C-alpha positions as CSV (number, residue, x, y, z in Angstrom):
1,M,128.2,104.4,113.6
2,S,127.9,108.0,112.4
3,L,127.3,110.1,115.0
4,P,124.5,112.3,115.3
5,S,123.7,115.8,113.5
6,A,122.6,118.7,114.7
7,Q,119.8,118.5,112.0
8,T,119.0,115.2,111.7
9,T,118.8,114.9,115.9
10,S,116.3,118.1,117.0
11,Q,113.8,117.0,114.7
12,N,113.3,113.4,115.5
13,L,114.4,112.9,119.3
14,G,112.3,110.8,122.1
15,I,111.5,112.4,125.5
16,V,114.1,110.8,126.8
17,A,117.2,111.4,124.8
18,R,115.6,115.5,124.5
19,Y,116.3,115.4,129.0
20,F,119.2,113.3,128.4
21,L,120.5,116.0,126.0
22,R,118.9,118.7,128.4
23,R,120.7,117.2,131.7
24,R,124.0,117.2,129.7
25,A,124.1,120.8,128.6
26,L,123.5,122.3,131.9
27,I,126.3,119.5,133.5
28,H,128.9,120.7,130.7
29,R,127.5,124.4,131.3
30,K,128.2,123.8,135.8
31,Y,130.9,121.4,135.4
32,S,133.0,123.0,132.6
33,G,136.5,121.8,133.9
34,N,135.3,118.3,134.1
35,E,136.5,115.7,131.2
36,P,133.4,115.5,129.1
37,S,133.2,111.9,129.6
38,A,132.6,112.7,133.2
39,Q,130.1,115.1,131.9
40,H,128.1,112.2,130.1
41,N,128.2,109.8,132.3
42,R,127.0,112.0,135.5
43,A,124.6,112.7,132.8
44,V,123.2,109.1,132.0
45,L,122.9,108.5,135.6
46,E,121.1,111.1,136.3
47,T,118.6,109.9,133.5
48,I,118.5,106.5,134.2
49,L,117.4,107.9,137.7
50,I,114.4,110.0,136.2
51,F,113.7,107.6,134.2
52,V,113.8,104.2,135.2
53,G,115.4,104.5,139.3
54,L,112.0,106.7,139.7
55,P,108.9,104.3,138.8
56,I,110.9,101.2,139.8
57,I,111.0,102.7,143.3
58,G,107.1,103.8,142.8
59,L,106.1,100.4,141.3
60,G,108.1,99.3,144.5
61,S,106.3,101.3,147.3
62,F,102.9,100.5,145.5
63,A,103.8,96.4,145.3
64,G,104.9,96.7,149.0
65,I,101.7,99.3,150.0
66,L,99.7,96.6,148.3
67,A,101.3,93.5,150.0
68,L,100.5,95.4,153.6
69,R,96.6,94.6,152.5
70,W,96.8,91.3,150.8
71,A,100.4,89.7,151.5
72,P,99.5,86.4,153.9
73,N,101.3,87.1,157.5
74,P,103.5,84.8,157.4
75,L,105.1,85.4,154.4
76,V,105.6,89.1,155.2
77,A,107.1,87.9,159.1
78,A,109.5,85.5,156.9
79,I,110.6,88.2,154.8
80,K,111.2,90.4,157.3
81,L,113.9,93.0,156.0
82,S,114.9,96.7,156.8
83,P,112.2,98.4,154.1
84,Y,116.5,100.6,153.5
85,I,117.5,96.8,152.3
86,Y,114.4,96.9,149.9
87,L,115.2,100.0,148.5
88,V,119.4,99.6,148.0
89,M,118.2,96.6,145.9
90,L,115.2,98.8,143.8
91,V,117.8,101.5,142.7
92,I,120.3,98.7,142.4
93,L,117.7,96.8,139.6
94,S,117.0,100.6,138.4
95,L,121.4,101.2,137.5
96,V,121.0,97.5,136.1
97,I,117.6,98.0,133.8
98,G,119.0,101.8,132.9
99,H,122.2,101.3,132.2
100,L,120.8,98.1,129.9
101,W,118.4,100.4,128.0
102,L,119.9,103.8,128.2
103,A,123.1,103.7,128.3
104,K,124.0,102.6,124.6
105,K,121.5,104.5,122.7
106,L,122.8,107.5,124.3
107,R,126.5,107.0,123.7
108,I,126.4,108.7,120.2
109,Y,126.2,111.5,121.8
110,R,129.1,111.5,123.9
111,R,131.5,112.6,121.4
112,D,129.4,115.1,119.4
113,R,128.6,118.7,121.3
114,T,126.7,120.4,119.3
115,V,123.5,118.4,119.3
116,Y,123.4,118.8,123.4
117,Q,124.1,122.3,122.3
118,Q,121.0,123.2,120.9
119,F,119.8,122.0,124.3
120,D,121.5,124.6,126.6
121,S,118.9,127.8,127.0
122,D,117.3,128.8,129.7
123,K,114.3,127.1,128.5
124,D,115.7,124.3,128.5
125,R,116.8,124.0,132.2
126,E,113.3,125.1,132.9
127,V,111.8,121.9,131.3
128,I,114.3,119.8,132.7
129,F,113.6,121.3,136.1
130,W,109.9,120.6,136.2
131,Q,110.3,116.8,134.5
132,K,111.9,116.1,137.3
133,V,109.1,118.0,140.2
134,T,106.9,115.9,137.6
135,M,108.8,112.4,138.0
136,T,109.3,112.5,141.5
137,V,105.0,113.5,142.2
138,I,104.0,110.9,140.4
139,C,106.0,108.4,141.2
140,G,107.1,109.4,144.9
141,V,103.8,110.9,145.7
142,V,100.9,109.8,143.6
143,I,101.8,106.2,143.3
144,P,101.9,105.5,147.3
145,I,98.8,107.5,146.8
146,I,96.6,105.8,144.7
147,A,98.3,102.2,146.1
148,I,96.6,103.5,150.3
149,Y,93.1,103.9,148.3
150,I,93.3,100.2,146.6
151,A,94.5,99.0,150.0
152,F,92.7,100.6,152.6
153,G,90.5,103.0,150.9
154,D,89.1,106.4,152.7
155,Q,90.5,105.1,156.2
156,G,93.3,104.8,155.0
157,L,94.0,108.2,153.1
158,I,92.7,109.7,156.6
159,N,95.2,107.8,158.9
160,A,98.1,108.6,156.4
161,V,97.4,111.7,157.2
162,K,97.5,111.8,161.2
């Protein structure tokens, strides 16, 4: 496997790879004393949480809210677990799926420092901030609000705000 070159990679990167490289550059700037391997792993973890973890948690909340309305009551009563257990299960599922999907794709950037250094500007730091905020709002607010509206209608939204 050959290392990516700065000229060919910056032109044809996907949104996930660009986010990862921006995070990698920011982590390198903040934690320059850490090993490059630790910096890489932290950037991979943060990328997995944004692009896999938040969507899975958003979809899980969507399904959970809809289940409150349409799941049979005996089924809900039989599977009565703490919401925290469900959250832990979703996080573990996210990490496993994210590792299988993204870690291998992003491994090519582990040793090549020229690629992520292209993404070390104030504009890049602003972009990753807004990407993180956007994903958090969509997955943590918009998707549950849509689920409440589908399941309970206008009154569900009014009661959710009270």
